[in-house]
N, C-alpha and C positions, 0 to 999 in steps of 0.2 A: 226800821225794824229793830227791835231789841233782841240782839243775839243771845242774851242771857236767858231768854225764853226757850231757845232751842239747844243751847249748850248748858249742860248740867254736870256737876262734879261726878255723879254716879255713873255717867257714861264716858268718862275719861280715864284711860289707863296709860299711865306714863312709864310703864315697864312691861309692855306687851312682849310676850316671848315667841311670837310667830316667826317662822323661818321662811315663809313664802306668802305670796299674795292671797292664796286661798285661805290659809290659816289666819291671816290678819283680818280678812273680811268676815270670816266665821266668828272670830273672837269678838269683834266689835258688834256683830249682829247678836251674839250671845248676851252681851252687856245690855243691848237695847231690849232684847226679849225679856231678860230677867227683871228689868225695871219698868216693863209695861209700855214701851214705846212702839213695839211691833207685836202683832198677833202670831203670825206664822213666820218663823225664822227661815224655813225652807223656801217659802214663796218670796220673801224679801230678798234673800241671797240670789235666787234665780233672777229676780228683776234687776238687781245690781249687775249681775253678769250680762244680762241682756243689754244694758246700757254700756258696759265695758266693750262690747263688740262694735259700738258705734264710733269709738275713737279713744285716744289716750286720755287718761285722767291723772297721770303723773305730770304735774305742772312745772316741775323743775325745783331746784334748790332743796332736793330731798323730800318733797311734799307731794302727796297724791290726794285727790279729792273725788273718790268714787261716789256715785249716788244712785239711789233707788227710788223711783217713783212707783209706789206700790199700793195695791188694795190692802195689803197686810199692815200698813203703817197706821197705828192708832193715834200717835202724837208726833208731830213733826219734830225732828231732832237732828243734831250733828254730834255723832260720837267721835271722839279723838283717841287715837292710839299712837304712842311713841314706842318704837321698837328698841329692843336692847341692842340690836345690831342694825344691819341694813338688809333689804331684800330687793330682788329684781322686780321691776315694774316697767310697763311701757311708759316712758317719760319723754317730755319734749326736749330735755337736755341730755338724755342718754344715761343719766346718773341713777344709782339705786335710791330707794326711798327709806326714810327714817320715821316719817310722821304721816299718818293717814287721818283725814277728816272724812268720815263716812256720813253722807247726807241721807236721811230717811224722810221722804216727803209723801204725804197722803196723795193718792191719785187725783182727787178733786182739786188739789192745790198745785198741781204740776205745771200749770201755765202762769201762775201768778207768784205765789210765795216762793216757789222753787227758784225762779229767776232772781227774785229779790235776795234770797239767801246766798245764791252763788255769786251775785254781783257784789254784795257786801263783804263776803269772805274773801273773794278775789282781790278786792280793793285793799282790804286789811293786810293780805299777804304780800302786797307790794311794799309794805313797811318792814324794813329790816329788823326793827325792834320786836315786832310781833313774831317774825320767823325765829328770832333768837329765843323768845319765850317758849315757842313750840318745841324747839330743839333742845332747850336746856333747863327750863323751869321744872321744879319738882312740886309745884303748887297748882292744882287744877283751877282754883279760883283766880289765881293771878293770870292764867292764860285766858279765862273767860273775860276777866276785867280788861285785859289788853285789847281784846277784840272789841269790847263795848266802848272803851275809851277812844279807839280809832274812829269808830263810827260817829261819836259825839263831837269830835274835833272838826 
């Protein structure tokens, strides 16, 4: 899968000013709504929170990967937000979160593409260089390219 099809610079915010989980999810959903990736922001956010109830999406190393499989998704996407500070999140390592990768997946793709997207991103996040890009790069395209390069190698 080509992650550059679901990661686009217009849905990457490298200076997210959210101070909590709710604000972060809302801000990234706003970005996706503004750029035509989701129809109903309210429905999408509700679907993300429904998934959050099923288990921790904070994977550790200051990264969270919440996801919404939703009828409101128009175009599959991964929005990325890097916070100006840190926020509390339910994480596997108990540490706060600095980067959020919010997955938006069409309901009809929830059993196929969703798994591929999660698998590819999780594999890429095992690479310290990609995590460093997420935590420190000020260039959205460099982040997208890092994920794509990881998959091609």
